[in-house]
C-alpha positions as CSV (number, residue, x, y, z in Angstrom):
1,M,61.6,79.9,71.2
2,K,63.9,77.6,73.2
3,V,66.8,75.8,71.6
4,K,65.5,72.4,72.8
5,R,62.1,72.9,71.1
6,M,63.9,74.2,68.0
7,A,65.8,71.0,67.7
8,A,62.7,68.9,68.1
9,L,60.7,70.8,65.5
10,A,63.5,71.3,62.9
11,L,62.7,68.3,60.7
12,T,59.0,69.0,60.7
13,G,59.6,72.6,59.8
14,A,62.0,71.8,57.0
15,L,59.6,69.3,55.4
16,T,56.6,71.7,55.8
17,A,58.5,74.5,54.2
18,G,59.4,72.3,51.3
19,L,55.7,71.6,50.7
20,L,54.6,75.2,51.1
21,S,57.1,76.7,48.7
22,G,57.5,75.4,45.2
23,C,61.0,76.7,44.9
24,T,62.2,75.4,48.2
25,K,64.6,72.5,48.0
26,T,64.9,69.6,50.4
27,I,68.4,68.3,51.2
28,K,68.4,64.7,52.3
29,A,70.9,64.2,55.1
30,E,73.5,61.5,54.5
31,Y,74.7,61.3,58.1
32,T,73.4,62.0,61.6
33,P,76.0,63.3,64.1
34,A,75.9,61.5,67.4
35,F,77.8,60.8,70.6
36,A,79.8,57.7,70.7
37,E,77.7,54.8,72.1
38,G,80.0,54.3,75.0
39,P,83.6,54.9,76.1
40,E,86.0,54.4,73.3
41,E,89.8,53.9,72.8
42,S,91.4,57.2,71.8
43,E,94.8,58.8,71.4
44,V,93.5,61.6,73.7
45,S,91.9,61.1,77.0
46,V,88.4,62.7,77.5
47,K,86.5,62.6,80.8
48,A,82.7,62.3,80.4
49,V,80.7,65.5,81.0
50,D,78.0,64.9,83.6
51,G,74.5,65.9,82.6
52,I,75.2,66.7,79.0
53,S,72.1,66.2,76.9
54,D,71.8,64.5,73.5
55,D,70.6,67.7,71.9
56,F,73.4,69.8,73.4
57,I,74.9,71.9,70.6
58,R,78.4,70.8,69.7
59,G,79.1,73.5,67.1
60,M,81.9,74.4,64.7
61,D,82.4,77.7,62.9
62,L,83.5,76.7,59.4
63,S,83.2,80.0,57.6
64,S,86.6,79.9,55.9
65,V,86.3,76.5,54.4
66,L,85.3,77.4,50.8
67,A,88.1,80.0,50.5
68,E,90.5,77.4,51.9
69,E,89.4,74.8,49.3
70,K,89.7,77.3,46.4
71,S,93.2,77.9,47.6
72,G,94.1,74.3,47.2
73,V,93.6,73.0,50.8
74,K,92.5,69.4,51.1
75,Y,91.1,67.7,54.2
76,Y,91.6,64.1,55.1
77,N,89.8,61.6,57.4
78,E,91.5,59.5,60.0
79,A,92.2,56.8,57.4
80,G,94.2,59.3,55.4
81,E,91.5,59.6,52.6
82,E,90.5,63.0,51.2
83,Q,87.0,63.7,52.4
84,D,84.5,66.6,52.7
85,V,85.5,68.5,55.9
86,M,81.8,68.8,56.8
87,K,81.6,65.0,56.9
88,I,84.8,64.7,58.9
89,F,83.3,67.0,61.6
90,A,79.9,65.3,61.5
91,E,81.7,62.0,62.1
92,A,83.6,63.6,65.0
93,G,80.3,64.4,66.7
94,V,79.7,68.0,65.6
95,N,76.0,68.7,65.1
96,Y,75.9,72.4,64.2
97,V,77.8,74.6,61.8
98,R,78.1,78.4,62.2
99,L,78.7,80.6,59.2
100,R,79.3,84.3,59.2
101,V,77.7,86.6,56.6
102,W,79.1,89.9,55.4
103,N,77.0,92.2,53.2
104,D,79.5,93.0,50.5
105,P,83.1,91.9,51.2
106,Y,84.5,93.2,47.9
107,D,86.1,96.4,46.7
108,K,84.8,98.4,43.7
109,D,86.7,96.2,41.3
110,G,85.3,92.9,42.8
111,N,88.5,92.0,44.8
112,G,87.6,90.1,48.0
113,Y,88.5,91.5,51.4
114,G,89.6,88.0,52.6
115,G,88.6,86.3,55.8
116,G,86.8,83.8,53.7
117,N,85.0,86.4,51.5
118,N,81.9,85.4,53.4
119,D,79.0,86.8,51.4
120,I,75.5,85.2,51.4
121,D,76.3,83.0,48.4
122,T,79.2,81.5,50.3
123,A,76.9,80.8,53.2
124,V,74.4,79.1,51.0
125,E,77.1,76.8,49.5
126,L,78.6,75.8,52.8
127,G,75.2,75.6,54.5
128,K,74.0,73.1,51.9
129,R,77.0,70.9,52.6
130,A,76.5,71.1,56.4
131,T,72.8,70.2,55.9
132,K,73.8,67.2,53.7
133,Y,75.7,65.7,56.6
134,G,72.9,66.2,59.2
135,M,74.2,69.3,60.8
136,K,72.0,72.4,61.5
137,V,73.2,75.8,60.6
138,C,73.7,79.1,62.6
139,I,73.9,82.2,60.4
140,D,76.0,84.9,61.9
141,F,75.0,88.3,60.3
142,H,77.8,90.8,61.0
143,Y,75.8,93.6,59.3
144,S,79.1,94.9,58.0
145,D,81.2,94.3,54.9
146,F,84.0,92.8,57.0
147,W,84.9,91.8,60.5
148,A,82.7,93.2,63.3
149,D,83.7,92.9,66.9
150,P,83.8,95.0,70.1
151,N,86.5,97.3,68.6
152,K,84.9,98.0,65.3
153,Q,81.4,97.9,63.8
154,F,81.6,99.5,60.4
155,A,78.4,100.0,58.4
156,P,78.2,98.2,55.1
157,K,79.3,100.6,52.3
158,A,75.8,100.7,50.9
159,W,74.5,101.9,54.2
160,A,77.2,104.4,55.0
161,D,75.2,107.6,54.3
162,M,71.9,106.3,55.8
163,D,70.3,107.5,59.0
164,V,69.3,104.9,61.6
165,D,65.8,104.5,60.3
166,Q,67.0,104.0,56.7
167,K,69.6,101.6,57.9
168,S,67.0,99.8,59.9
169,A,64.9,99.3,56.8
170,A,67.9,98.1,54.8
171,L,68.9,95.7,57.6
172,Y,65.4,94.2,57.6
173,D,65.5,93.7,53.8
174,F,69.0,92.2,53.8
175,T,68.1,89.8,56.6
176,K,64.9,88.7,54.9
177,E,66.4,88.3,51.5
178,S,69.4,86.4,52.8
179,L,67.3,83.9,54.8
180,K,65.1,83.4,51.8
181,K,68.1,82.4,49.7
182,L,69.3,80.0,52.4
183,L,65.9,78.3,53.0
184,D,64.9,78.1,49.4
185,E,68.1,76.1,48.8
186,G,67.2,73.7,51.6
187,V,69.8,74.9,54.2
188,D,68.6,73.8,57.6
189,V,68.9,77.1,59.4
190,G,68.1,76.6,63.0
191,M,69.6,79.8,64.5
192,V,70.3,83.3,63.4
193,Q,72.6,85.9,65.1
194,I,71.5,89.4,64.5
195,G,74.9,91.0,64.9
196,N,78.3,89.9,65.9
197,E,79.9,90.9,69.3
198,I,77.8,94.0,69.6
199,N,79.1,95.2,73.0
200,N,79.8,98.7,71.7
201,G,77.5,99.1,68.7
202,M,76.4,97.6,65.4
203,A,76.5,98.5,61.8
204,G,78.1,101.9,62.4
205,E,75.8,102.9,65.2
206,S,77.1,103.3,68.8
207,S,74.2,104.5,70.9
208,L,72.2,101.7,72.5
209,E,69.0,103.3,71.5
210,D,70.0,103.0,67.8
211,V,71.3,99.5,68.2
212,I,68.0,98.5,69.7
213,T,66.2,100.0,66.6
214,L,68.4,97.8,64.3
215,L,68.0,94.7,66.4
216,K,64.3,95.0,66.3
217,S,64.4,95.1,62.5
218,G,66.6,92.1,62.3
219,S,64.5,90.2,64.7
220,K,61.3,91.1,62.9
221,A,62.8,89.8,59.6
222,V,63.7,86.5,61.2
223,R,60.3,86.0,62.9
224,E,58.4,86.8,59.7
225,T,60.6,84.4,57.7
226,S,60.3,81.7,60.3
227,E,56.5,82.0,60.1
228,K,56.4,82.0,56.3
229,Y,58.5,78.9,56.1
230,K,56.9,77.2,59.1
231,K,60.4,76.7,60.5
232,D,61.5,77.3,64.1
233,I,64.5,79.7,64.0
234,N,66.2,80.7,67.2
235,I,67.3,84.4,67.4
236,V,70.6,85.2,69.1
237,V,72.2,88.4,70.3
238,H,75.9,88.1,70.6
239,Y,78.3,89.6,73.2
240,A,82.0,89.2,73.9
241,Q,84.2,89.8,77.0
242,T,82.4,87.7,79.6
243,Q,84.6,89.2,82.3
244,H,82.4,92.3,82.0
245,W,79.3,90.5,82.9
246,V,77.8,93.3,85.0
247,R,77.8,95.7,82.0
248,M,76.5,92.9,79.8
249,T,73.5,92.2,82.0
250,K,72.7,95.9,82.1
251,I,72.7,96.0,78.3
252,L,70.5,92.9,78.1
253,K,67.9,94.5,80.5
254,Q,67.8,97.5,78.2
255,L,67.3,95.4,75.1
256,I,64.4,93.6,76.8
257,D,62.9,96.8,78.1
258,G,63.3,98.3,74.6
259,G,61.2,95.6,73.1
260,V,63.9,93.5,71.3
261,D,62.5,90.0,70.6
262,F,65.2,87.3,70.9
263,D,65.6,83.9,72.4
264,T,69.2,83.4,73.2
265,V,72.4,85.2,74.3
266,G,75.5,84.1,72.5
267,L,78.8,84.6,74.3
268,S,82.3,84.6,73.0
269,Y,84.5,83.0,75.6
270,Y,88.2,82.4,74.9
271,P,89.8,81.2,78.2
272,F,93.2,82.6,77.2
273,W,91.8,86.1,76.7
274,D,88.7,86.3,78.9
275,G,89.9,84.8,82.1
276,P,88.7,82.0,84.3
277,M,85.7,79.9,83.3
278,E,83.7,81.4,86.1
279,N,83.5,84.6,84.0
280,M,81.6,82.6,81.4
281,T,79.5,80.6,83.8
282,R,78.5,83.7,85.8
283,C,77.2,85.2,82.5
284,V,75.2,82.1,81.7
285,E,73.7,81.9,85.1
286,K,72.7,85.6,85.2
287,I,71.2,85.4,81.7
288,R,69.0,82.4,82.7
289,E,68.1,83.7,86.2
290,N,67.4,87.4,85.4
291,F,66.0,87.2,81.9
292,D,64.6,83.7,81.3
293,K,66.7,83.5,78.1
294,D,68.9,80.6,76.9
295,A,72.7,81.1,76.6
296,I,75.2,79.5,74.2
297,V,78.9,79.9,73.9
298,V,79.2,80.8,70.2
299,E,83.0,81.2,70.1
300,T,85.8,79.4,71.9
301,S,89.1,77.8,71.0
302,Y,92.5,76.6,72.2
303,A,95.9,75.9,70.4
304,Y,97.5,72.5,69.9
305,T,100.9,73.9,68.9
306,L,103.0,77.1,69.1
307,D,104.3,76.6,65.6
308,D,103.2,78.8,62.8
309,G,102.2,77.1,59.6
310,D,102.0,79.8,56.9
311,G,104.5,82.6,57.7
312,S,101.7,84.8,59.0
313,A,101.6,85.6,62.7
314,N,99.2,83.7,64.9
315,S,96.8,85.1,67.5
316,F,97.8,82.4,70.0
317,G,101.4,82.5,71.2
318,A,103.4,81.3,74.2
319,Q,102.0,84.2,76.3
320,Q,98.4,82.9,75.8
321,A,99.2,79.3,77.0
322,L,97.4,78.4,80.2
323,D,99.1,76.5,83.0
324,D,96.3,73.9,83.2
325,Y,96.3,73.2,79.5
326,P,99.5,72.2,77.6
327,V,99.7,73.4,74.0
328,T,99.2,69.9,72.6
329,A,96.3,68.0,71.1
330,Q,95.6,66.6,74.5
331,G,95.6,70.0,76.1
332,Q,93.3,71.3,73.3
333,A,90.9,68.4,74.0
334,D,91.1,69.0,77.8
335,C,90.4,72.7,77.4
336,I,87.4,72.3,75.1
337,R,86.0,69.5,77.3
338,D,86.3,71.7,80.4
339,V,84.6,74.7,78.6
340,V,81.7,72.4,77.7
341,A,81.5,70.9,81.2
342,A,81.4,74.4,82.7
343,A,78.8,75.5,80.2
344,V,76.6,72.5,80.9
345,G,76.9,73.0,84.6
346,A,75.7,76.6,84.3
347,G,72.8,75.6,82.1
348,A,74.1,76.7,78.6
349,K,72.5,75.0,75.6
350,G,75.7,74.6,73.6
351,V,79.2,75.5,72.6
352,F,80.6,76.4,69.2
353,Y,84.3,76.2,68.4
354,W,85.7,79.0,66.2
355,E,87.2,78.2,62.8
356,G,88.4,74.6,63.5
357,A,89.5,74.1,59.9
358,W,91.4,77.3,59.1
359,I,94.7,75.8,58.2
360,P,97.6,77.1,56.0
361,V,97.4,77.2,52.3
362,G,101.1,76.7,52.1
363,S,104.2,77.0,54.3
364,D,105.9,80.3,53.4
365,K,104.5,83.8,53.2
366,A,106.0,84.7,49.8
367,T,104.2,81.8,48.1
368,N,101.0,82.1,50.1
369,E,100.4,85.8,49.6
370,P,99.2,85.7,46.0
371,I,96.8,82.9,47.1
372,W,95.4,84.8,50.1
373,E,94.9,87.8,47.8
374,K,93.1,85.9,45.1
375,Y,90.9,83.6,47.1
376,G,90.5,85.4,50.4
377,S,91.9,82.5,52.5
378,G,93.9,84.8,54.8
379,W,92.4,86.8,57.6
380,A,92.5,89.9,55.4
381,S,93.7,90.8,51.9
382,S,95.3,94.1,50.9
383,Y,92.0,95.0,49.2
384,A,90.3,95.3,52.6
385,G,92.4,98.4,53.3
386,S,89.9,100.6,51.5
387,Y,87.3,99.6,54.0
388,D,89.4,99.0,57.1
389,P,92.6,101.1,56.7
390,D,93.7,101.0,60.3
391,D,93.7,97.3,60.8
392,A,93.3,95.2,57.7
393,G,95.0,97.8,55.6
394,K,98.2,97.6,57.7
395,Y,98.3,94.0,58.9
396,Y,96.6,91.9,56.2
397,G,98.0,88.4,55.8
398,G,97.2,84.7,56.2
399,S,95.5,82.5,58.8
400,S,96.1,83.7,62.4
401,W,94.4,80.6,63.6
402,D,96.2,77.7,62.0
403,N,97.6,76.5,65.3
404,Q,94.1,76.4,66.8
405,A,92.5,74.2,64.2
406,F,91.6,70.5,64.6
407,F,93.8,69.6,61.6
408,D,97.6,69.7,61.3
409,F,99.1,72.0,58.7
410,T,98.7,69.4,56.0
411,G,95.0,68.8,56.5
412,H,95.1,65.6,58.5
413,P,92.9,65.5,61.6
414,L,94.3,65.7,65.2
415,A,93.1,63.2,67.7
416,S,91.5,66.1,69.6
417,I,88.9,66.5,66.8
418,N,86.9,63.6,68.4
419,V,86.4,65.4,71.7
420,W,82.9,66.3,70.5
421,K,81.7,62.7,70.2
422,Y,83.4,61.6,73.5
423,L,81.7,64.2,75.7
424,K,78.9,62.0,76.9
425,Y,80.7,58.8,77.7
426,G,84.4,59.8,77.7
427,T,87.2,57.5,76.6
428,K,88.7,54.3,78.0
């Protein structure tokens, strides 16, 4: 089903599900994210985006928030008052929250792998808070116990010895059980990713034929859950590296020919890694023209400083800086505004920013390391080495994203955080 229809039916679906299931909770929204009512004064200048719709998805991945808070991080509003970060983003115009889910991100002794320790219970807790502030939720199943991306797609430990048919059945069960937990707790799930950046495989399988088998099981689980709860849930397949759009479109054709049931293609697009915005807009246009599917940018970002806040190396350094966008709060706002404008112009239905609240838990590595290890607030803990020895096992540490957040290193919001609510009318 299309994203626009999904948004229109979401409230009806949530209420109906509450009536049909005795154990399903209903969360009353305390805030409704919205655009500013007209041009406003701001410390950053934002040019209005022509043609942006009121239901355009202005999303934020906030998967690390719970681990951050357990580590002592506090977030403040523009008045300098401590406030729920979900409310801060809702007031800044964000209308959708994306949350990753790993199957079992813990070692045999119960130590977390880090990166937010994003199991399903974490998603439920964060999803309830997002719903409370009127934001819909996108669940991003990695179908792995830790990070899944084009370079690695490890099977969950529990699935390691399964063949593809057994794995397919396990994936179906995991998806269905996870969604039940979320919906029974009242989380307003509007979108589900069946896999994360699956360019080269998923859940330990590399052949496209086997990936298609897994995707069909994930999709079936979502559709059946959607029907049971009378709730419109959009199904997303997610690819990175938009510069390789020819290969991506070939894969999408094979998915469709193979009978995979999905609504939307999610794209990772980082302008400092993936090249000109034309790489992203070409993908969006080809998806819409060739396959009659919606497209969404599910990951993007840009830095506001080159400083490192926690003694752990950042992903964005001076070599990633783009000539058109200075590494400042204004440059960050300009870059995100332009990504949104390009997406709107190509016909995309939304843009999600990746991990806009992943700030330091402290200023020096020696003090921070025990905190990252205990609460999982770094990108990886040493405990992840048993699962991912060649990456996390060697390079575990803190936030690699602190200079790309919408907060300074002490948890106070940057002026650029409000770019989301200024997109329609701009600033004075």
